N, C-alpha and C positions, 0 to 999 in steps of 0.2 A: 406751203413755199419755203425754202429754207430760214434758217435764223440764227443768231450767234446767240439769243436768249433762249433759256429752258421753252421748248415749244407750249404746254400746257399751261404756265405763267403768263407767257405772251397773250395767248387765245383767253384767260380770264381775264385779263388786265383789258386788250385792246379788240376783243373780238366777242366772244358770245354775252358776255355782258351779266344783267342776271340769267336765272331760270327761269321759267313761265311760270305763271305766278299758280301756286299751287299744286302744284303738279311737279401750245401746241408746246447732256454733257454734251454741250458743244464742239461741234471737231474745227481741225485748223482751217482755214483761210475759206471758211463758210460763210456764206453773204447772209446781213439780214433778212430775215423774212416778212411776207403777209401771209395774209389767215382769209378763209373759205367763207366767214362768217363777221356781220357785222356791217351796216351800213358806212360808219364813219363819217368824218365830219369832210366838208371839202368846199374850197372857193374853184370856181369853173371847174376844171379837171383834176380832182385828185384823187389817190389810188386808195387802197383796201389794207387788209392785214394778213397776216400770214403765218407761215411753219418754221421748221429747222431739218436742219439736215447736217452732214460732215462729208469730208473729201473722203477719196478713196480710189477706185479703181474699176475698170471697165469691165462688163459680162459678154454675154453672148447672145445669139438668135438661135442660133442651130441652124442646121440646113444645110447642105449637101449641095453641090451642081454638078452634071456627068447626063446621063443619059437615063431616059425614064424610059420601061420596058410600055408593052401595050399600043395602044394608039397616041400614044402623045408625043413618041418620036425624041430627037433630041430638043434639051431643054436648055432654052439663050440664060446664059448664069445671069444677063444685065435686066431681066425683068427681074424683080425685086419678087414678086410672089410666086412664081414658079419653083422656087426651093424653101419657101416660106412652112418654118412648122407650126402649123395653130397652138397645136400645146406640148411647143419644145418649151424646154425649160432654162432658165439661166438664173444666175448670182442673184437674181429677183425672186425665185421663186420663195424665200423666206416672207414674204409677204401674204402668201395662200397658207403656213402654216399655223394657223391659230393658236397652236401650244406656244408660240415665241410671243404671241402678245400679252401684253401684263394682264394678271389677271385681274387686278382690283385696283390700279392705276387707272386715270383714264387715257384716253388713248382714241385714233381717229379708227374706225371700223367703215370697210366699204359693203354695202348691205342693197340686196336686192329682191324686188317681188315680182312677180308674173301675175296679169291679170290677162283671161281672154273680152276683158269688161273695158278697160280702158287704164290707164295711164295711173298710179296709187287709188284703182277704185276697184270693189272687192277681193283686192289681195290678201290671203286668211295667211300668209307665212312670210319670211324671207329669208335668203341665203345668203351667207356673209362669204364672200369673194376673198377678201384681205381685210391686211390690220394696218395700219401705219402711213397708209393710203391716201391723198387730197388732192384737191385741185384736179378736179378730173375734167374730161371732156372723152368724147368717143365719136368714132363712125362707121357706117357700114359700106363692106365693100360687096365684091360677088361670090365672096366665098366664106364671107363670115364677118364678126364686127371686134373692132379695136378700142380699149378704152386705156385713155392716156393718163397718166397722175404722175404726181409728184411723192416721192419716200420721202416719211415724213414723221420722225419719232425715236428716240435714244434705244429703243430697244431691239431697230434695226440695226445699229451700231455694234449692241453688246452680240448679235446674233453672227455679225462677221462683214454684213453690207455697210458700206462707205461710201454713199451715191457723192457724187462729184458735181452733178449737175452740168456736167459738160457731154451729157448724153442726153437720150431720150427715153424715156420708162413709161412700160406698157402691157399690158396685158390684151391674150387675144382669142377667141373662142370659133368654132366655128357653127356651134351649136345651142349659144347661149348653157350649156352646163358643163363644159370640159373647157377647161382652160389652161393654157402658159404664160409664159413671163419672157419677158425680153428687155434688153438692155441696146441702141444703138448707141455709136460714138457720134457726134456733131462735130464732124473734119472741118478745122479750121477755127472752133472756138478757141480763141488767145487768150482773150481779157474780157474777164465779165464768168457772168452763169447761164443756164438754157432755163428761165421762170416761166412758168404755168405752158409746160410743152402740150400744143393738141395737132391732130394727124390731119391733114386735109389731100385728097387725093388728085394730082393734077388730070390735065385733058385723057393723057394717055394710060390714065389708070394707075402709075405707082402713085408711092406717097411721098409725102412731103411734110415736112413737122416745120410750123411755126412757135416763135417764140418771143416771150420780151428778154431779152439781151442785156440783163443787168450789168452796168458797171463795174469791174472788179475793187476799183477806189472809191465804190460807194458805200458810207459807214452805217448808212441810216437803213430803215426799213425801207422796201422797193417804195411805196407809193411814194417816199418824200426826197427819192434821189432826184437832184436839181435835174433841170432842163428839161427835154422833150426826152422821154421813153421811146426807143426803137422796136419796134414791132420786125422780126428777124425772120427770115426764111432758111431752112435746109434741103433744097429736095434730092431726093434719090436721082442720081445720075449715071446708073448705069453700075459704078462699084460701092459708091459711100455715098453718103449722107452730107452734104458739102456746104457749107454756110455761104451764105450769100454776104457780098459787104454792101448790098446796098441796101435799106431797109426798106420792106414795105410798105410802113406806115411808120411815122410819128408825132407824137403828140404827149403834152402833160399827163403823167401819173397813171398812163395805160400799163392795165395787167390784165390775164384770163384770156386771150385772144381764142376767138374759136371763129372758123373758117367755115364757108357750104358753097360751091358752089351750086344756082339756080338761074333758072331760064336766062341764059349766053352771059351770067356777070357772076363775080365773086363778092358773095358778102362778108362780111368782118364783124362782129360785136364784140364785146370788151370791155371788163370796168372802169368804170374813169369814174373816182369816189364812189361814193354812194350810188352811183347809177350806171345803168349800162346804154355804152355808145356805139351807134354805129356810121363802118365806111365801109365804100364800094369801089370795086375794080371792074375792069374788062377782060383782063387777063391773069391776075392774083397776082401781078409782080408790081403793083403803083396804085394805093386806093386811096380814096378821097371821103372826108367828112362829111355825114349827112348830115348837116346843121340841124332838120326837119325833126328828127327823131332825135331822143332823150328820154330814157325811161327810169323814171326814178323811184326810189329806192327798191329795185333789185340788182344784185349783181352777181358774179361768177356766172356767166350765160353758156347754152349751149345751145346748139343753132343746127335744125336736121333738114330734112326734104320728105316730108311726108303726105302721101295721098294728094300730091302733086301740088302741094302750099307749104313755102317755106315758114318753119314751127322756131319760134326762139323761147327759151323756159329759162328760168333766174331762180337762185336763191332769195326768199323771200327776206326780208331785215335780219339779220343774226341768224338765218337759218330757223326760227322758230316758227313764224306763217308757212303755212302749204307754199310749195315752190308757185310761181307765177311764171303765166306764158301769152304770147301774143302770135297770133298770123298774119304774115304780110295780105293787104288787101290785091285782089286784081292788077291795079291799078300803080303800086309798086309802094302806095304809103302805107303808113300801119295803125291802127284802132286808135280812138285818143287816150284810151285805157284797155288795162288788161283783165287776165283773168287767172282768180287761183285755178292748180291745177285739181286740186280736188276743196270742198268746202268743212266737210265732217271732219271732226281733228283727228276721230278713231282712225282713221286711214293713217295719219302719221304715227299711231301708238309705236307698228311694230318698227320703227325707225327710231327709237329711243327717245321722241318729243322733237327731234330736228330732221331736216334734212337741209342739208350745204350740198355746194355744187351738184346740179341737178342734174342726172344725164336721161335724157328718153328713147327707148330703141322698141321696133315694130318689128318682130320678125317671125315670118310663118304664124300668119292668125294671131300673133299671141302679144301685148302690151309688157314692156319691162321696165320700170323704173327704180333708178340704181341712184344712189345718195351717199352720202360722206356724213357720217354720223360719230358722234362725240362719246363715246362710250364712258361708263361710268363717270360720270364728271360731276351728279349731283348726288 
Protein backbone atom coordinates (compact mmCIF):
# COMPACT_ATOMS: atom_id res chain seq x y z
CA UNK A 1 0.00 0.00 0.00
CA UNK A 2 1.14 3.55 -0.55
CA UNK A 3 2.48 5.52 2.38
CA UNK A 4 3.86 8.91 3.26
CA UNK A 5 6.33 7.17 5.52
CA UNK A 6 9.57 5.59 4.37
CA UNK A 7 8.30 2.15 3.38
CA UNK A 8 10.83 -0.07 5.05
CA UNK A 9 10.80 1.88 8.28
CA UNK A 10 7.03 1.56 8.29
CA UNK A 11 7.23 -2.16 7.62
CA UNK A 12 9.70 -2.82 10.39
CA UNK A 13 7.61 -0.85 12.86
CA UNK A 14 4.13 -1.99 11.86
CA UNK A 15 4.53 -5.08 9.75
CA UNK A 16 7.06 -7.83 9.93
CA UNK A 17 8.11 -7.20 13.48
CA UNK A 18 11.01 -9.38 14.56
CA UNK A 19 12.72 -11.91 12.30
CA UNK A 20 11.95 -15.55 12.91
CA UNK A 21 13.98 -17.15 15.69
CA UNK A 22 17.50 -18.20 14.57
CA UNK A 23 17.03 -17.82 11.34
CA UNK A 24 8.27 -0.57 3.35
CA UNK A 25 11.40 9.45 -0.31
CA UNK A 26 7.69 9.98 0.08
CA UNK A 27 5.82 11.71 -2.79
CA UNK A 28 3.52 14.67 -2.90
CA UNK A 29 -0.14 13.84 -2.34
CA UNK A 30 0.62 10.18 -1.66
CA UNK A 31 -1.74 8.45 0.77
CA UNK A 32 -0.51 6.82 3.94
CA UNK A 33 -0.06 3.09 3.61
CA UNK A 34 -0.76 -0.33 4.89
CA UNK A 35 1.19 -3.52 4.39
CA UNK A 36 1.03 -7.15 3.49
CA UNK A 37 2.58 -8.14 6.78
CA UNK A 38 1.59 -8.58 10.38
CA UNK A 39 -1.75 -9.45 11.92
CA UNK A 40 -2.19 -6.16 13.80
CA UNK A 41 -4.50 -5.51 16.71
CA UNK A 42 -8.15 -4.92 16.07
CA UNK A 43 -11.49 -4.39 17.66
CA UNK A 44 -14.26 -5.78 15.50
CA UNK A 45 -13.11 -5.09 11.96
CA UNK A 46 -9.92 -3.08 12.00
CA UNK A 47 -7.32 -2.95 9.29
CA UNK A 48 -3.74 -3.88 8.56
CA UNK A 49 -0.52 -2.13 7.67
CA UNK A 50 1.22 -1.14 4.44
CA UNK A 51 3.42 0.34 1.73
CA UNK A 52 4.63 3.52 0.01
CA UNK A 53 3.93 5.31 -3.25
CA UNK A 54 4.55 8.53 -5.13
CA UNK A 55 2.43 10.75 -7.34
CA UNK A 56 2.98 10.50 -11.05
CA UNK A 57 1.85 9.89 -14.56
CA UNK A 58 -0.12 7.29 -16.43
CA UNK A 59 1.26 4.51 -18.56
CA UNK A 60 -0.20 2.36 -21.30
CA UNK A 61 -1.20 -1.17 -22.00
CA UNK A 62 -0.40 -1.24 -25.70
CA UNK A 63 -2.42 -2.94 -28.38
CA UNK A 64 -4.12 -1.60 -31.46
CA UNK A 65 -7.63 -1.85 -32.77
CA UNK A 66 -8.36 -2.75 -36.38
CA UNK A 67 -8.55 -5.79 -38.58
CA UNK A 68 -6.91 -9.13 -37.84
CA UNK A 69 -5.89 -11.33 -40.74
CA UNK A 70 -6.79 -15.01 -41.00
CA UNK A 71 -9.91 -16.51 -39.52
CA UNK A 72 -10.49 -13.92 -36.79
CA UNK A 73 -11.97 -11.31 -39.08
CA UNK A 74 -12.69 -7.83 -37.81
CA UNK A 75 -11.88 -7.32 -34.15
CA UNK A 76 -14.46 -5.76 -31.88
CA UNK A 77 -12.59 -2.80 -30.32
CA UNK A 78 -14.95 -2.89 -27.34
CA UNK A 79 -13.63 -6.34 -26.39
CA UNK A 80 -10.77 -5.58 -24.03
CA UNK A 81 -8.98 -8.85 -24.68
CA UNK A 82 -9.24 -8.64 -28.49
CA UNK A 83 -6.36 -6.17 -28.70
CA UNK A 84 -4.63 -6.99 -25.43
CA UNK A 85 -0.86 -7.54 -25.70
CA UNK A 86 0.05 -10.18 -23.14
CA UNK A 87 3.76 -9.44 -23.24
CA UNK A 88 3.47 -5.75 -24.10
CA UNK A 89 5.32 -3.27 -21.92
CA UNK A 90 4.37 -0.02 -20.22
CA UNK A 91 6.15 2.41 -17.91
CA UNK A 92 5.64 -0.23 -15.22
CA UNK A 93 8.24 -2.44 -16.85
CA UNK A 94 10.87 -0.95 -14.52
CA UNK A 95 9.67 -3.34 -11.82
CA UNK A 96 10.78 -6.28 -14.00
CA UNK A 97 14.31 -4.87 -14.39
CA UNK A 98 16.08 -6.42 -11.45
CA UNK A 99 19.12 -4.24 -12.11
CA UNK A 100 17.00 -1.38 -10.72
CA UNK A 101 16.26 -3.21 -7.48
CA UNK A 102 18.22 -1.93 -4.45
CA UNK A 103 21.36 -4.03 -4.29
CA UNK A 104 21.74 -4.03 -0.52
CA UNK A 105 18.68 -2.34 0.96
CA UNK A 106 15.50 -4.16 1.94
CA UNK A 107 12.87 -4.17 -0.79
CA UNK A 108 9.93 -6.21 -2.03
CA UNK A 109 10.52 -8.98 -4.54
CA UNK A 110 7.85 -11.07 -6.28
CA UNK A 111 9.04 -14.66 -6.44
CA UNK A 112 7.42 -17.65 -8.12
CA UNK A 113 8.11 -21.35 -7.86
CA UNK A 114 6.61 -24.04 -10.06
CA UNK A 115 6.01 -27.68 -9.30
CA UNK A 116 4.03 -30.59 -10.72
CA UNK A 117 3.48 -31.87 -7.19
CA UNK A 118 1.52 -29.08 -5.52
CA UNK A 119 1.68 -25.47 -4.39
CA UNK A 120 4.97 -24.81 -2.62
CA UNK A 121 5.82 -28.51 -2.61
CA UNK A 122 8.85 -29.91 -4.36
CA UNK A 123 10.02 -26.50 -5.60
CA UNK A 124 13.71 -26.63 -6.32
CA UNK A 125 14.20 -23.01 -7.37
CA UNK A 126 12.28 -19.80 -7.92
CA UNK A 127 11.90 -17.10 -10.57
CA UNK A 128 11.99 -13.44 -9.53
CA UNK A 129 9.24 -11.75 -11.51
CA UNK A 130 9.56 -8.20 -10.21
CA UNK A 131 10.79 -5.91 -7.47
CA UNK A 132 9.06 -3.10 -5.59
CA UNK A 133 5.63 -4.65 -6.19
CA UNK A 134 3.33 -5.96 -3.46
CA UNK A 135 -0.29 -6.52 -2.36
CA UNK A 136 -0.75 -9.21 -4.97
CA UNK A 137 -3.84 -10.84 -6.41
CA UNK A 138 -4.38 -12.78 -9.60
CA UNK A 139 -6.90 -14.15 -12.07
CA UNK A 140 -6.78 -16.74 -14.85
CA UNK A 141 -8.43 -15.84 -18.16
CA UNK A 142 -9.01 -17.97 -21.24
CA UNK A 143 -5.67 -16.85 -22.69
CA UNK A 144 -3.36 -16.26 -19.76
CA UNK A 145 -2.82 -15.04 -16.22
CA UNK A 146 -3.06 -11.54 -14.69
CA UNK A 147 -1.08 -10.61 -11.56
CA UNK A 148 -2.27 -7.38 -9.98
CA UNK A 149 -0.37 -5.44 -7.33
CA UNK A 150 0.87 -2.07 -6.15
CA UNK A 151 4.19 -0.41 -7.06
CA UNK A 152 6.00 0.17 -3.82
CA UNK A 153 9.43 1.57 -3.11
CA UNK A 154 11.70 4.60 -3.59
CA UNK A 155 13.72 2.76 -6.24
CA UNK A 156 10.77 3.24 -8.61
CA UNK A 157 10.84 6.98 -8.06
CA UNK A 158 14.56 6.95 -8.80
CA UNK A 159 13.82 5.04 -12.02
CA UNK A 160 11.29 7.65 -13.13
CA UNK A 161 8.06 5.81 -12.27
CA UNK A 162 5.81 7.90 -10.05
CA UNK A 163 2.73 5.80 -9.21
CA UNK A 164 -0.28 7.98 -8.49
CA UNK A 165 -2.71 5.19 -7.47
CA UNK A 166 -5.51 6.45 -9.69
CA UNK A 167 -4.96 3.48 -11.96
CA UNK A 168 -4.58 -0.27 -11.88
CA UNK A 169 -1.16 -1.88 -12.14
CA UNK A 170 -0.64 -5.46 -13.27
CA UNK A 171 1.59 -7.98 -15.01
CA UNK A 172 0.34 -10.46 -17.59
CA UNK A 173 1.57 -13.68 -19.14
CA UNK A 174 0.20 -16.12 -21.74
CA UNK A 175 2.42 -18.98 -20.56
CA UNK A 176 3.74 -18.22 -17.02
CA UNK A 177 7.17 -17.65 -18.60
CA UNK A 178 6.98 -14.43 -20.64
CA UNK A 179 5.53 -11.36 -18.95
CA UNK A 180 4.21 -7.93 -19.86
CA UNK A 181 3.39 -4.89 -17.73
CA UNK A 182 0.32 -2.66 -17.75
CA UNK A 183 -1.06 0.54 -16.23
CA UNK A 184 -4.77 1.19 -16.73
CA UNK A 185 -6.32 4.53 -15.69
CA UNK A 186 -9.48 4.28 -13.60
CA UNK A 187 -11.81 6.81 -15.20
CA UNK A 188 -13.74 8.86 -12.66
CA UNK A 189 -11.54 8.28 -9.62
CA UNK A 190 -11.43 11.89 -8.39
CA UNK A 191 -11.05 12.05 -4.64
CA UNK A 192 -8.82 9.41 -3.15
CA UNK A 193 -6.67 6.49 -4.13
CA UNK A 194 -7.22 2.99 -5.46
CA UNK A 195 -5.71 0.72 -2.81
CA UNK A 196 -5.22 -3.05 -3.21
CA UNK A 197 -6.59 -3.26 -6.75
CA UNK A 198 -7.66 -6.74 -7.88
CA UNK A 199 -9.17 -7.95 -11.16
CA UNK A 200 -12.32 -10.04 -11.48
CA UNK A 201 -13.87 -11.23 -14.74
CA UNK A 202 -17.46 -10.20 -15.45
CA UNK A 203 -20.07 -12.60 -16.80
CA UNK A 204 -19.14 -11.59 -20.36
CA UNK A 205 -15.45 -12.25 -19.72
CA UNK A 206 -14.54 -8.56 -19.65
CA UNK A 207 -12.28 -7.35 -16.81
CA UNK A 208 -13.43 -5.40 -13.78
CA UNK A 209 -11.18 -3.88 -11.12
CA UNK A 210 -12.20 -3.82 -7.47
CA UNK A 211 -10.32 -1.91 -4.78
CA UNK A 212 -10.52 -0.05 -1.49
CA UNK A 213 -11.15 3.62 -2.29
CA UNK A 214 -9.12 5.45 0.34
CA UNK A 215 -10.48 8.97 0.97
CA UNK A 216 -8.19 11.77 -0.13
CA UNK A 217 -8.63 13.62 3.16
CA UNK A 218 -7.53 10.69 5.32
CA UNK A 219 -4.06 11.24 6.73
CA UNK A 220 -4.03 8.00 8.71
CA UNK A 221 -2.91 4.55 7.75
CA UNK A 222 -5.61 3.00 5.53
CA UNK A 223 -6.87 0.68 8.23
CA UNK A 224 -7.30 3.68 10.55
CA UNK A 225 -9.32 5.87 8.20
CA UNK A 226 -12.56 6.64 10.05
CA UNK A 227 -15.93 5.27 9.06
CA UNK A 228 -16.76 2.44 6.72
CA UNK A 229 -14.27 1.53 4.03
CA UNK A 230 -15.82 1.47 0.55
CA UNK A 231 -14.92 -1.34 -1.81
CA UNK A 232 -15.48 0.10 -5.29
CA UNK A 233 -15.53 -1.38 -8.78
CA UNK A 234 -14.34 -0.03 -12.14
CA UNK A 235 -15.64 -2.35 -14.89
CA UNK A 236 -14.61 -2.19 -18.54
CA UNK A 237 -17.44 -0.47 -20.44
CA UNK A 238 -16.10 -1.01 -23.95
CA UNK A 239 -13.89 2.07 -23.91
CA UNK A 240 -12.43 2.51 -20.43
CA UNK A 241 -12.45 1.27 -16.86
CA UNK A 242 -15.13 3.47 -15.33
CA UNK A 243 -15.38 3.90 -11.56
CA UNK A 244 -18.88 3.27 -10.25
CA UNK A 245 -20.08 5.72 -7.58
CA UNK A 246 -22.01 3.14 -5.61
CA UNK A 247 -19.71 0.93 -3.51
CA UNK A 248 -20.20 -2.79 -3.88
CA UNK A 249 -19.43 -3.32 -0.19
CA UNK A 250 -18.71 -1.17 2.87
CA UNK A 251 -17.56 -2.11 6.35
CA UNK A 252 -15.03 -1.02 8.92
CA UNK A 253 -11.33 -1.19 8.00
CA UNK A 254 -11.60 -3.40 4.93
CA UNK A 255 -8.52 -3.75 2.71
CA UNK A 256 -7.12 -6.34 0.27
CA UNK A 257 -10.35 -7.33 -1.51
CA UNK A 258 -10.31 -10.36 -3.79
CA UNK A 259 -13.43 -11.42 -5.71
CA UNK A 260 -14.16 -14.68 -7.48
CA UNK A 261 -17.34 -15.96 -9.21
CA UNK A 262 -18.27 -19.44 -8.10
CA UNK A 263 -21.38 -21.61 -8.44
CA UNK A 264 -23.67 -18.74 -9.48
CA UNK A 265 -22.52 -16.22 -6.85
CA UNK A 266 -19.65 -13.78 -6.36
CA UNK A 267 -17.50 -14.21 -3.27
CA UNK A 268 -15.41 -11.40 -1.78
CA UNK A 269 -12.71 -12.02 0.79
CA UNK A 270 -10.82 -9.15 2.41
CA UNK A 271 -8.50 -8.37 5.30
CA UNK A 272 -10.41 -7.01 8.29
CA UNK A 273 -7.86 -6.44 11.01
CA UNK A 274 -5.85 -9.54 11.73
CA UNK A 275 -8.53 -11.70 10.12
CA UNK A 276 -10.12 -12.45 6.76
CA UNK A 277 -13.82 -11.71 6.24
CA UNK A 278 -16.25 -12.99 3.60
CA UNK A 279 -19.18 -11.41 1.71
CA UNK A 280 -21.35 -12.71 -1.11
CA UNK A 281 -23.37 -11.26 -3.99
CA UNK A 282 -25.59 -12.77 -6.70
CA UNK A 283 -24.46 -10.19 -9.28
CA UNK A 284 -21.11 -8.82 -8.05
CA UNK A 285 -22.62 -5.38 -7.41
CA UNK A 286 -24.10 -5.61 -3.91
CA UNK A 287 -22.27 -7.75 -1.37
CA UNK A 288 -23.66 -8.93 1.96
CA UNK A 289 -21.45 -9.81 4.92
CA UNK A 290 -21.21 -13.48 5.85
CA UNK A 291 -21.44 -13.47 9.62
CA UNK A 292 -20.62 -17.16 9.84
CA UNK A 293 -17.14 -16.75 8.37
CA UNK A 294 -14.22 -15.14 10.19
CA UNK A 295 -10.80 -16.54 9.39
CA UNK A 296 -8.70 -15.59 12.37
CA UNK A 297 -4.99 -14.89 12.07
CA UNK A 298 -4.78 -14.91 8.26
CA UNK A 299 -4.56 -11.80 6.07
CA UNK A 300 -4.24 -10.61 2.44
CA UNK A 301 -6.48 -13.26 0.84
CA UNK A 302 -6.44 -14.64 -2.67
CA UNK A 303 -9.41 -16.70 -3.89
CA UNK A 304 -9.69 -18.92 -6.93
CA UNK A 305 -11.75 -21.71 -8.37
CA UNK A 306 -9.70 -24.87 -8.58
CA UNK A 307 -10.85 -28.37 -9.51
CA UNK A 308 -14.50 -27.40 -9.03
CA UNK A 309 -13.88 -25.98 -5.57
CA UNK A 310 -13.61 -22.49 -4.10
CA UNK A 311 -10.19 -22.17 -2.50
CA UNK A 312 -8.95 -19.26 -0.40
CA UNK A 313 -5.32 -18.73 0.61
CA UNK A 314 -3.95 -16.10 2.99
CA UNK A 315 -0.60 -15.23 4.47
CA UNK A 316 0.15 -16.50 7.94
CA UNK A 317 0.72 -13.99 10.72
CA UNK A 318 3.39 -11.54 9.58
CA UNK A 319 4.17 -13.71 6.55
CA UNK A 320 6.60 -15.90 8.47
CA UNK A 321 4.52 -19.06 8.87
CA UNK A 322 3.63 -20.86 5.65
CA UNK A 323 0.50 -19.58 3.87
CA UNK A 324 -2.80 -20.97 5.09
CA UNK A 325 -5.70 -22.15 2.97
CA UNK A 326 -9.30 -23.28 3.27
CA UNK A 327 -11.74 -24.85 0.80
CA UNK A 328 -15.49 -24.22 0.81
CA UNK A 329 -17.68 -27.18 1.68
CA UNK A 330 -20.32 -28.47 -0.72
CA UNK A 331 -23.07 -26.80 1.36
CA UNK A 332 -21.43 -23.34 1.04
CA UNK A 333 -19.95 -23.34 4.53
CA UNK A 334 -16.26 -23.41 5.41
CA UNK A 335 -14.37 -25.84 7.64
CA UNK A 336 -13.92 -24.87 11.26
CA UNK A 337 -10.14 -24.96 10.85
CA UNK A 338 -7.72 -24.21 8.03
CA UNK A 339 -4.52 -25.88 6.89
CA UNK A 340 -1.00 -24.76 6.16
CA UNK A 341 -0.13 -24.81 2.48
CA UNK A 342 2.95 -26.76 3.41
CA UNK A 343 4.36 -27.90 6.73
CA UNK A 344 8.03 -28.28 5.93
CA UNK A 345 9.69 -24.91 6.48
CA UNK A 346 12.41 -25.92 4.04
CA UNK A 347 9.85 -25.32 1.32
CA UNK A 348 9.80 -21.68 2.40
CA UNK A 349 13.56 -21.14 2.29
CA UNK A 350 13.68 -20.02 -1.34
CA UNK A 351 11.15 -17.31 -0.45
CA UNK A 352 13.72 -15.81 1.91
CA UNK A 353 11.91 -17.10 4.97
CA UNK A 354 8.67 -15.18 4.34
CA UNK A 355 5.66 -15.39 2.05
CA UNK A 356 3.29 -12.41 2.04
CA UNK A 357 0.22 -11.90 -0.18
CA UNK A 358 0.41 -15.44 -1.62
CA UNK A 359 -1.22 -16.18 -4.98
CA UNK A 360 -1.82 -19.70 -6.30
CA UNK A 361 -2.10 -20.59 -9.98
CA UNK A 362 -2.79 -23.96 -11.62
CA UNK A 363 -1.81 -23.66 -15.28
CA UNK A 364 -1.25 -26.48 -17.78
CA UNK A 365 -0.85 -29.18 -15.15
CA UNK A 366 1.67 -27.17 -13.15
CA UNK A 367 1.27 -25.53 -9.73
CA UNK A 368 2.65 -22.01 -9.34
CA UNK A 369 3.14 -20.38 -5.95
CA UNK A 370 3.75 -16.61 -6.03
CA UNK A 371 4.74 -14.63 -2.94
CA UNK A 372 5.96 -11.15 -2.12
CA UNK A 373 9.21 -11.38 -0.18
CA UNK A 374 11.01 -8.67 1.76
CA UNK A 375 14.50 -9.21 0.40
CA UNK A 376 17.65 -8.08 2.24
CA UNK A 377 15.57 -7.54 5.35
CA UNK A 378 17.73 -9.34 7.88
